[in-house]
Structure formats: structure tokens, C-alpha cells
C-alpha positions as CSV (number, residue, x, y, z in Angstrom):
1,M,-8.7,-1.3,24.9
2,K,-5.8,-3.4,23.6
3,P,-3.0,-1.3,22.2
4,L,-1.9,-1.8,18.6
5,N,1.8,-2.4,18.2
6,K,1.9,-4.2,14.8
7,I,-0.6,-4.2,11.9
8,A,-0.5,-6.3,8.8
9,I,-2.4,-5.1,5.7
10,I,-3.1,-7.1,2.6
11,V,-3.9,-5.0,-0.5
12,R,-5.1,-6.4,-3.8
13,E,-6.7,-3.4,-5.6
14,D,-4.6,-1.0,-7.7
15,A,-7.2,1.7,-8.4
16,F,-6.2,5.1,-7.1
17,D,-9.3,5.6,-4.9
18,R,-9.2,2.0,-3.5
19,I,-5.6,2.2,-2.4
20,L,-6.1,5.4,-0.4
21,T,-7.8,3.7,2.5
22,P,-5.1,1.1,3.3
23,L,-2.4,3.7,2.7
24,T,-4.1,6.2,5.0
25,F,-4.6,3.5,7.7
26,A,-0.9,2.6,7.5
27,F,0.2,6.3,7.6
28,L,-2.0,7.3,10.5
29,E,-1.0,4.3,12.6
30,A,2.7,4.6,11.8
31,R,2.6,8.2,13.0
32,K,1.4,6.7,16.3
33,G,4.4,4.4,16.4
34,V,2.7,1.3,15.2
35,E,4.8,-1.1,13.0
36,V,2.9,-1.6,9.7
37,D,3.6,-4.2,7.0
38,L,1.6,-4.2,3.7
39,L,1.5,-7.0,1.2
40,F,0.6,-6.0,-2.3
41,T,-1.1,-8.9,-4.0
42,L,-2.7,-9.5,-7.4
43,W,-3.2,-6.1,-9.3
44,A,-1.8,-4.1,-6.4
45,V,1.8,-5.5,-6.9
46,R,2.0,-3.2,-9.9
47,L,1.8,-0.2,-7.6
48,L,5.3,-1.0,-6.3
49,T,6.7,-0.1,-9.7
50,A,7.2,3.3,-11.4
51,S,5.1,2.2,-14.4
52,G,2.3,0.9,-12.1
53,L,2.2,4.2,-10.2
54,E,2.0,6.1,-13.5
55,S,-0.9,4.0,-14.7
56,A,-2.9,4.0,-11.4
57,A,-6.4,5.3,-12.2
58,M,-9.7,5.7,-10.5
59,S,-11.9,2.7,-10.2
60,P,-14.5,2.6,-13.1
61,G,-17.4,3.3,-10.8
62,H,-15.9,6.6,-9.7
63,A,-13.9,7.7,-12.8
64,D,-16.2,10.7,-13.4
65,E,-15.4,11.9,-9.8
66,E,-11.6,11.9,-10.1
67,Q,-11.2,15.7,-10.2
68,W,-13.6,16.1,-7.3
69,L,-11.6,13.7,-5.2
70,L,-8.3,15.2,-6.1
71,E,-9.6,18.7,-5.2
72,R,-10.8,17.3,-1.8
73,L,-7.5,15.6,-1.1
74,Q,-5.6,18.7,-1.9
75,R,-8.0,20.9,0.2
76,D,-7.4,18.6,3.1
77,G,-3.6,18.6,2.7
78,E,-3.5,14.9,1.6
79,P,-1.2,13.6,-1.1
80,T,-2.7,13.5,-4.6
81,D,0.2,11.5,-6.1
82,L,0.8,8.0,-4.9
83,R,4.5,8.5,-5.2
84,D,4.3,11.2,-2.6
85,F,2.1,8.9,-0.4
86,F,4.6,6.0,-0.6
87,A,7.5,8.4,0.2
88,A,5.6,9.7,3.3
89,L,5.0,6.1,4.4
90,K,8.7,5.3,4.1
91,Q,9.7,8.4,6.0
92,T,7.7,7.3,9.1
93,G,10.3,4.5,9.5
94,K,7.5,2.2,10.6
95,V,6.0,1.1,7.3
96,R,7.3,-1.8,5.1
97,L,5.9,-2.4,1.6
98,H,6.1,-6.0,0.3
99,G,5.2,-7.4,-3.1
100,C,3.6,-10.9,-3.3
101,K,5.9,-13.4,-5.0
102,Y,3.1,-15.0,-7.1
103,A,1.5,-11.7,-8.1
104,A,4.9,-10.4,-9.1
105,M,5.4,-13.5,-11.3
106,T,1.9,-13.1,-12.9
107,F,2.6,-9.4,-13.7
108,D,6.3,-9.7,-14.5
109,V,7.4,-7.6,-11.6
110,T,11.0,-8.2,-10.6
111,E,13.0,-6.9,-7.7
112,A,14.8,-4.5,-10.1
113,D,11.4,-3.0,-11.0
114,L,10.5,-2.0,-7.5
115,I,10.3,1.5,-6.3
116,A,12.8,2.6,-3.6
117,E,10.2,2.5,-0.9
118,A,9.5,-1.2,-1.4
119,E,11.2,-3.8,0.8
120,G,11.1,-6.5,-1.7
121,I,9.1,-9.5,-3.1
122,V,8.1,-12.1,-0.5
123,D,6.3,-15.4,-0.4
124,P,2.7,-14.8,0.8
125,G,3.0,-17.7,3.2
126,W,5.9,-16.0,4.9
127,F,3.9,-12.8,5.2
128,L,1.0,-14.7,6.7
129,R,3.2,-16.5,9.2
130,E,5.6,-13.8,10.1
131,K,3.5,-10.7,9.8
132,C,-0.2,-11.5,10.1
133,L,0.1,-14.1,12.9
134,N,2.4,-11.8,14.8
135,A,0.3,-8.7,14.3
136,D,-2.2,-7.2,16.7
137,H,-4.6,-6.7,13.8
138,C,-4.6,-7.9,10.1
139,Q,-6.7,-6.0,7.6
140,Y,-7.6,-6.9,4.0
141,F,-8.4,-4.5,1.2
């Protein structure tokens, strides 16, 4: 089995329940020493801002199950607040969070708006060439 040293993840969804999977993948692999770069595109770029984190909600199809999910996450010792999740990712020293330049333009997100855990706003072509092509695996959510 080929070892993973670098992973690139592209995220476009901003719903609370839909962001959990890419963040969990990033966290678990980073704890194993894997370098992980995430690109937040489209709606997801808003999650790199304080206001975006505050407004993150469950996807409409699971909105009535939010309390159940939060109870399960808490039971399992998982973060129930995305701010805590982003802080844990940053603390690994292996995860970098990038905002897509064009999504940032669409949603009026500036470098000044970014949370401390974010690396910055980048051109998606740069991310594809520098991160995806050099990764052992690239995942899209």
C-alpha cells in the first residue's frame, strides 16, 4: 500500500453536517503526520470567516436531526463547534486552510475577514498545480 504524505482536499459545501467529513479526514490524517491542504470554494469560503462560522447550519435534508447529531458528536468526544474543529486542525501543524480567490470575490470575503486558522486566499489554479498535482491523493467534497 502506497503511503500518504500529502493530501489535497477541495470543499465547496458550507453546511455543518457536510463539512464534518472533509475536516475529519484532514484531522485524522494530519495526526498521522500527513500534510493536508484544503481549498474552500464556492459557499465553503464563508466558513473561513467568523460570520460564516456563526451562520453554518445543518443541510436542509437533515435540519430536523441537528440535535441528534450534536449529541452523538459530543458523546464521541468530537467537536460540536466548527471554530473548535478549525483550531484543532491548526494545532496539528500539518493542515493549511486556503480560500478560493474567485469564491472570495463572489462572497465578498477579504484577507482581513479570514479567521486566524486560515492561510489566505489563493488562486484555484495555483492550488491545483501546487497542491493537487503534488499530492498523493486529492479529494473533493
